[in-house]
Backbone as CSV, one residue per row, in Angstrom:
resi,resn,N_x,N_y,N_z,CA_x,CA_y,CA_z,C_x,C_y,C_z
1,MET,130.702,113.669,143.570,130.737,114.976,142.588,129.581,115.869,142.918
2,THR,130.050,117.189,142.939,129.013,118.182,143.214,128.234,118.577,142.257
3,ALA,127.096,119.393,142.620,125.740,119.602,141.452,126.589,120.535,140.101
4,ALA,127.499,121.363,140.849,127.800,122.106,139.410,128.742,121.302,138.498
5,SER,129.578,120.093,139.136,130.427,119.041,138.109,129.374,118.809,137.663
6,GLY,128.444,117.930,138.086,127.084,117.168,137.622,126.492,118.082,136.268
7,ARG,126.386,119.389,136.786,125.796,120.492,135.466,126.949,120.777,134.210
8,GLY,127.992,120.594,134.643,129.157,120.752,133.470,129.239,119.682,132.415
9,ARG,129.083,118.462,133.252,129.446,117.365,132.408,128.098,116.990,131.639
10,ARG,126.770,117.402,132.111,125.701,117.404,131.285,126.009,118.310,130.329
11,ALA,126.428,119.694,130.150,126.563,120.536,129.354,127.579,119.992,128.362
12,ASP,128.636,119.733,128.577,129.577,119.008,127.506,129.019,117.928,126.932
13,ALA,128.364,116.897,127.558,127.124,116.182,126.652,126.322,116.268,125.734
14,GLU,125.711,117.275,125.913,124.836,117.920,125.053,125.399,118.940,123.920
15,ARG,126.490,119.401,124.416,127.407,120.246,123.482,128.136,119.094,122.723
16,ASN,128.535,117.889,123.090,129.111,117.006,122.291,127.897,116.322,121.356
17,ALA,126.833,116.096,121.676,125.730,115.622,121.072,125.513,116.509,119.698
18,ARG,125.385,117.678,120.084,124.979,118.803,119.021,126.012,118.689,118.286
19,LEU,127.193,118.955,118.466,128.298,118.999,117.577,128.331,117.568,116.761
20,LEU,128.072,116.509,117.297,127.986,115.213,116.326,126.665,115.540,115.366
21,VAL,125.664,115.957,115.727,124.340,115.947,114.803,124.759,117.079,113.998
22,GLU,125.247,118.090,114.205,125.601,119.113,113.028,126.746,118.436,112.031
23,ALA,127.746,117.760,112.599,128.892,117.298,111.727,128.094,116.045,110.727
24,ALA,127.347,115.327,111.594,126.320,114.333,110.790,125.829,115.124,109.566
25,ARG,124.993,116.075,109.705,124.102,116.505,108.761,124.839,117.203,107.857
26,GLU,126.101,117.760,108.057,126.816,117.973,106.806,127.509,116.969,106.094
27,LEU,128.026,115.911,106.759,128.378,114.899,105.925,127.302,114.093,105.525
28,PHE,126.204,113.890,105.756,125.020,113.471,105.256,124.697,114.117,103.967
29,GLU,124.737,115.335,104.083,124.542,116.429,102.977,125.472,115.851,101.800
30,GLU,127.012,115.807,101.912,127.922,115.873,101.067,127.785,114.316,100.645
31,ARG,127.625,113.248,101.428,127.854,112.083,100.910,126.660,111.108,101.136
32,GLY,125.797,111.460,101.384,124.419,110.502,102.014,124.391,110.022,103.268
33,PRO,123.507,109.269,103.850,123.555,109.042,104.782,124.440,107.474,105.164
34,GLY,125.169,107.193,104.293,126.251,106.151,104.685,127.749,106.760,105.018
35,ALA,127.744,107.971,104.932,128.707,108.510,105.139,129.740,107.980,106.687
36,PRO,131.053,107.742,106.493,131.798,107.215,107.753,131.596,108.067,108.894
37,LEU,130.821,107.083,109.819,130.579,107.354,111.502,132.177,107.983,111.777
38,ASP,133.346,107.435,111.612,134.305,108.011,112.344,134.960,109.144,111.921
39,GLU,134.483,109.451,110.584,134.781,110.883,109.948,133.912,112.009,110.673
40,ILE,132.692,111.502,110.935,131.547,112.296,111.602,131.834,112.568,112.989
41,ALA,132.822,111.549,113.927,133.464,112.085,115.173,134.385,112.901,114.986
42,ARG,135.371,112.697,113.806,136.647,113.434,113.609,135.982,115.175,113.541
43,ARG,134.951,115.229,112.656,134.816,116.562,112.607,133.988,117.398,113.569
44,ALA,133.229,116.383,114.191,132.994,116.792,115.637,133.917,117.115,116.450
45,GLY,134.957,116.813,116.485,136.153,117.072,117.381,135.981,116.039,118.409
46,VAL,135.189,115.273,118.653,135.185,113.855,119.768,135.754,112.569,119.240
47,GLY,135.932,111.678,120.334,136.378,110.370,119.824,134.797,109.139,119.628
48,ASN,135.080,108.288,118.786,134.204,107.312,118.497,133.610,106.982,119.338
49,ALA,133.944,106.678,120.749,133.378,106.498,122.062,132.040,107.537,122.403
50,THR,132.742,108.849,122.142,131.622,109.690,122.914,130.563,109.678,121.415
51,LEU,130.640,109.166,120.182,129.908,109.258,119.392,128.894,107.932,119.524
52,TYR,129.525,106.817,119.849,128.793,105.519,120.306,127.893,105.908,121.387
53,ARG,128.229,106.548,122.548,127.528,106.812,123.511,126.375,107.568,123.278
54,HIS,126.519,108.681,122.445,125.164,109.551,122.260,124.339,108.764,121.256
55,PHE,125.066,108.050,120.492,124.332,107.338,119.245,124.814,106.127,118.734
56,PRO,124.298,104.764,119.531,124.560,103.702,119.391,124.584,103.137,118.209
57,THR,123.845,103.644,117.492,123.737,103.087,115.630,123.630,104.239,114.826
58,ARG,123.714,103.766,113.707,123.352,104.805,112.649,122.209,105.477,112.486
59,ASP,121.400,104.197,112.627,119.772,104.769,112.611,119.655,105.953,114.040
60,ASP,120.523,105.898,114.568,119.990,106.626,116.043,120.833,108.009,115.360
61,LEU,121.586,108.130,114.760,122.219,109.310,114.337,121.485,110.077,113.129
62,LEU,121.004,108.871,112.346,119.851,109.565,111.283,119.035,110.097,112.002
63,ALA,118.605,109.329,112.828,116.938,110.128,113.623,117.365,111.335,114.129
64,ALA,118.460,111.539,114.793,118.823,112.967,115.508,119.027,114.135,114.504
65,VAL,119.780,113.652,113.311,119.969,114.440,112.262,118.832,115.239,111.760
66,TYR,117.632,114.235,111.382,116.395,114.582,110.450,115.056,114.780,111.675
67,ALA,115.383,115.177,112.887,114.388,114.950,113.784,113.889,116.561,113.279
68,ASP,114.375,117.726,113.378,113.861,118.761,113.020,112.912,118.606,111.652
69,GLU,113.550,118.123,110.556,112.849,117.821,109.195,111.577,117.024,109.623
70,VAL,111.686,116.026,110.414,110.482,115.148,110.765,109.436,116.138,111.545
71,ALA,109.826,116.784,112.711,109.055,117.755,113.127,108.159,118.633,112.110
72,ALA,108.849,118.976,111.283,108.200,120.232,110.343,107.513,119.472,109.376
73,LEU,107.526,118.279,108.943,106.513,117.445,108.256,105.661,117.321,108.896
74,CYS,105.612,117.060,110.630,104.342,116.484,111.412,103.777,117.992,111.442
75,ALA,104.383,118.957,111.664,103.571,120.433,111.814,102.983,120.666,110.469
76,GLN,103.494,120.310,109.553,102.807,120.694,108.203,101.820,119.712,108.040
77,GLY,101.504,118.637,108.469,100.351,117.637,108.444,99.380,117.940,109.314
78,ALA,99.640,118.654,110.566,98.611,119.059,111.618,98.105,120.386,110.798
79,ALA,98.742,121.241,110.281,98.401,122.434,109.370,97.175,122.059,108.251
80,LEU,97.740,120.739,107.616,96.937,120.499,106.695,95.677,119.702,107.090
81,ALA,95.591,119.454,108.249,94.288,118.728,108.615,93.300,119.721,109.009
82,ALA,93.847,121.037,108.992,92.556,122.116,109.230,92.386,122.223,107.677
83,GLU,92.773,122.082,106.594,92.715,122.529,105.202,90.870,122.095,104.799
84,ALA,90.237,122.663,104.229,88.862,122.502,103.765,88.757,121.091,103.064
85,ASP,89.646,120.948,102.043,89.539,119.643,101.295,90.627,119.145,101.733
86,ALA,89.965,117.786,102.457,90.671,116.354,103.103,91.664,115.759,102.072
87,GLY,91.020,115.432,100.980,91.703,114.719,99.816,92.987,115.726,99.607
88,GLU,92.899,116.713,99.026,94.042,117.304,99.064,95.322,117.744,100.114
89,ALA,94.599,118.011,101.148,95.469,118.043,102.366,96.429,116.854,102.202
90,LEU,95.998,115.517,102.284,96.345,113.979,102.315,97.302,114.091,101.177
91,HIS,96.929,114.466,100.120,97.839,114.388,98.830,99.245,115.159,98.979
92,ALA,98.589,116.211,99.529,99.701,117.499,99.767,100.726,116.827,100.751
93,TRP,100.262,116.631,101.598,101.452,116.100,102.972,102.105,114.680,102.424
94,LEU,101.059,113.893,101.750,102.281,112.524,100.863,103.349,113.073,100.090
95,GLU,102.885,114.012,99.109,103.809,115.032,98.395,105.228,115.354,99.223
96,ALA,104.922,116.088,100.055,106.130,116.664,101.093,106.726,115.482,101.747
97,PHE,106.321,114.090,101.763,106.613,113.285,102.850,107.684,112.526,101.615
98,ALA,107.211,112.245,100.449,107.676,111.442,99.620,108.808,112.128,98.981
99,VAL,109.012,113.706,98.695,109.914,114.443,98.168,111.008,114.358,99.143
100,HIS,110.713,114.689,100.635,111.619,114.750,101.844,112.510,113.001,101.519
101,VAL,111.949,112.181,101.274,112.624,110.913,101.450,113.387,110.794,100.242
102,ALA,112.764,110.990,99.017,113.316,110.910,97.716,114.680,111.775,97.332
103,THR,114.783,112.762,98.196,115.903,113.670,97.822,116.910,113.698,98.876
104,GLY,116.991,112.163,99.768,117.788,112.096,100.744,117.777,112.574,101.858
105,ARG,116.794,113.060,102.100,116.568,113.976,103.374,116.489,112.840,104.537
106,ALA,116.153,111.776,104.499,115.792,110.856,105.524,116.558,109.359,105.074
107,PRO,116.448,108.547,105.861,116.887,107.366,105.380,116.072,106.424,104.504
108,ALA,116.559,105.692,103.624,115.512,105.064,102.935,114.497,104.260,103.501
109,PHE,114.744,103.899,104.600,113.643,102.788,104.853,112.252,103.703,105.870
110,ALA,112.516,105.214,105.957,112.087,105.709,107.013,110.358,105.595,106.743
111,GLY,109.773,105.598,105.787,108.213,105.423,105.940,107.660,104.105,105.779
112,ALA,108.389,103.068,105.109,108.061,101.762,104.941,107.723,100.868,105.843
113,GLY,106.720,100.084,106.054,106.413,99.249,107.138,107.276,98.160,106.950
114,GLY,107.338,97.219,108.273,108.374,96.269,108.230,109.836,96.543,108.596
115,GLY,110.645,95.924,109.089,111.963,95.983,109.456,112.387,96.765,110.517
116,ASP,111.367,96.067,111.320,111.626,96.638,112.905,112.804,96.329,113.517
117,ALA,113.436,95.435,113.203,115.134,95.079,114.157,115.563,96.029,113.846
118,ARG,115.544,97.027,112.416,116.645,98.182,112.219,116.157,99.362,112.849
119,ARG,114.938,99.391,113.629,114.701,100.459,114.359,114.927,100.384,115.868
120,THR,115.648,101.906,116.075,115.910,102.153,117.412,114.771,102.740,118.399
121,GLU,114.905,102.837,119.148,113.747,103.636,120.163,113.489,105.092,119.303
122,LEU,114.652,105.479,119.281,114.385,107.160,118.595,113.777,107.004,117.422
123,PHE,114.502,105.905,116.444,113.810,106.257,115.132,112.072,105.224,114.979
124,ALA,111.992,104.795,116.171,110.557,104.094,116.358,109.580,105.367,116.656
125,ARG,110.155,106.291,117.459,109.389,107.384,117.597,109.254,108.298,116.333
126,TRP,110.291,108.473,115.699,110.157,109.201,114.713,108.974,108.692,113.909
127,HIS,109.316,107.397,113.436,108.426,106.630,112.375,106.831,106.890,112.849
128,ALA,106.710,106.472,114.170,105.411,106.947,114.619,105.078,108.017,114.567
129,ALA,105.780,109.216,114.807,105.267,110.567,114.758,104.788,110.580,112.935
130,LEU,105.560,110.353,112.310,105.025,110.447,110.853,103.737,109.689,110.251
131,THR,103.690,108.460,110.871,102.476,107.428,110.870,101.234,108.217,111.425
132,SER,101.460,108.779,112.720,100.678,109.514,113.155,100.118,110.807,112.306
133,ALA,100.987,111.364,111.653,100.651,112.638,110.837,99.721,111.753,109.543
134,ALA,100.429,111.079,109.156,99.546,110.392,107.833,98.283,109.879,108.166
135,GLU,98.251,109.360,109.229,96.564,108.731,109.409,95.874,109.449,110.171
136,THR,96.030,110.373,110.641,95.283,111.767,110.810,94.622,112.283,109.410
137,LEU,95.468,112.444,108.624,95.205,113.030,107.218,94.321,111.896,106.403
138,LEU,94.565,110.698,106.459,94.172,109.817,106.000,92.469,109.549,106.258
139,THR,92.513,109.491,107.373,91.209,109.177,108.292,90.079,110.118,108.089
140,ARG,90.628,111.334,107.970,89.818,112.615,107.585,89.496,112.802,106.237
141,ALA,90.406,112.263,105.199,89.973,112.065,104.066,88.990,111.038,103.615
142,GLN,89.231,109.829,104.490,88.459,108.635,104.240,86.952,109.147,104.618
143,GLN,86.917,109.898,105.986,85.832,110.583,106.425,84.837,111.107,105.618
144,GLU,85.717,112.069,104.602,84.756,112.883,103.649,84.601,112.123,102.343
145,GLY,84.752,111.012,102.170,84.800,110.517,100.943,85.798,110.740,99.623
146,ALA,86.849,111.535,100.294,87.888,111.890,99.475,88.796,110.497,98.795
147,VAL,89.010,109.731,99.481,89.792,108.279,99.547,89.011,107.147,99.674
148,ARG,89.285,106.200,99.138,88.957,104.624,99.321,88.865,104.711,100.853
149,GLY,87.657,103.840,101.243,87.581,103.585,103.029,88.428,102.389,103.550
150,ASP,89.035,101.603,102.465,89.534,100.497,102.760,90.878,100.339,102.765
151,LEU,91.736,101.755,102.619,92.925,101.834,102.485,93.682,102.062,104.340
152,THR,94.519,101.608,104.599,95.271,101.636,105.696,96.393,102.495,105.393
153,VAL,97.041,103.094,106.522,97.978,104.054,106.728,99.347,103.588,106.125
154,ALA,99.286,102.060,106.461,100.573,101.442,106.362,100.726,101.365,104.583
155,GLU,99.464,101.041,103.961,99.419,101.022,102.519,99.763,102.209,101.965
156,VAL,99.278,103.255,102.398,99.541,104.643,101.631,100.957,104.914,101.993
157,LEU,101.519,104.821,103.265,102.883,105.299,103.177,103.734,104.292,102.380
158,THR,103.626,103.247,102.393,104.163,102.215,101.490,104.192,102.680,100.158
159,LEU,103.047,102.907,99.638,102.855,103.479,98.046,103.647,104.818,98.035
160,ALA,103.565,105.587,98.894,104.372,107.235,98.925,105.974,106.893,99.079
161,HIS,106.243,105.618,100.108,107.728,105.354,99.949,108.239,104.942,99.067
162,ALA,107.435,103.755,98.282,108.040,103.003,97.162,108.145,104.189,95.806
163,VAL,107.381,105.331,95.819,107.456,106.307,94.722,108.764,106.843,95.051
164,ALA,109.036,107.398,96.289,110.067,108.201,96.691,111.221,107.387,96.587
165,THR,111.407,106.385,96.575,112.885,105.546,96.483,113.018,104.835,95.277
166,SER,111.949,105.522,94.274,112.494,105.104,92.649,112.839,106.038,91.928
167,CYS,113.029,107.502,92.550,113.930,108.295,92.047,114.100,109.226,93.198
168,THR,115.185,110.291,92.660,115.632,111.654,93.402,114.979,112.881,92.977
169,ASP,114.411,113.278,91.575,113.624,114.131,90.929,112.872,114.785,91.645
170,PRO,112.277,115.424,92.415,111.079,115.948,92.669,110.028,116.212,92.139
171,ALA,110.163,116.487,90.769,109.049,116.611,89.537,108.887,115.367,89.536
172,GLN,109.625,114.167,89.379,109.254,112.997,88.951,108.291,112.287,90.185
173,VAL,108.913,112.584,91.347,108.118,112.097,92.357,106.757,112.684,92.140
174,ARG,106.687,113.856,92.212,105.424,114.607,92.252,104.342,113.527,90.995
175,ARG,105.192,113.601,89.934,104.250,112.848,88.854,103.881,111.541,89.229
176,LEU,104.785,110.941,89.761,104.646,109.490,90.020,103.315,109.535,91.166
177,LEU,103.649,110.176,92.143,102.369,110.276,93.227,101.071,110.413,92.260
178,ALA,101.020,111.161,91.678,99.777,111.529,90.748,99.288,110.508,89.774
179,ILE,100.065,109.611,89.672,99.535,108.831,89.056,99.241,107.409,89.915
180,VAL,99.657,107.343,91.087,99.474,106.298,92.202,98.016,107.199,92.591
181,ARG,97.514,108.624,92.846,96.293,109.032,92.987,95.598,108.684,92.498
182,HIS,95.531,108.844,90.673,94.437,108.797,89.979,94.566,107.291,89.235
183,GLY,95.673,106.532,89.470,95.502,105.265,88.988,95.940,105.403,87.379
184,LEU,95.609,104.472,86.717,95.886,104.550,85.102,94.672,104.970,84.667
185,THR,93.694,105.545,84.938,92.599,106.387,84.309,93.240,107.159,83.755
186,ASP,92.272,108.228,82.900,92.373,109.278,82.522,91.841,110.596,83.130
187,ARG,91.777,110.482,84.189,91.254,111.548,84.976,92.192,112.686,84.968
């Protein structure tokens, strides 16, 4: 194989992966993350073998589709970490995360702990990035006394995830997170 043909194959592989992600994003928007993989391959103009070569599992494909959105959530976390009010920054990010999950923008198990057998390498990196963003904000909020010091990032993400998967209306997600934030007191 020549260097030129190797580059051509890599370019084809990158193009196919991009087409698959674009087709999956469209179908996930239309039908949710359970859209048929065969239809994704057809819409991308590639065979099923090409789909599975690039994305061995549905979770791999979901993670690729939502990678930009995950990156945006992580960037938002980094920006919020510089905010003056650490408690507000944490809660603003948790709200963005929960609305992201609730509106079907991510697999239902994206933020929850457990379920490691379902996670692929790409999904694990995605999960780790979100967890790291949340942990940075939580640690700062704890250091400033804005939230309880005994909370773990897993607990906070599990609560936000529970709220997110309980409804799809962003306004209801925000209301439920406010209740989680303040408890059942009249504050």
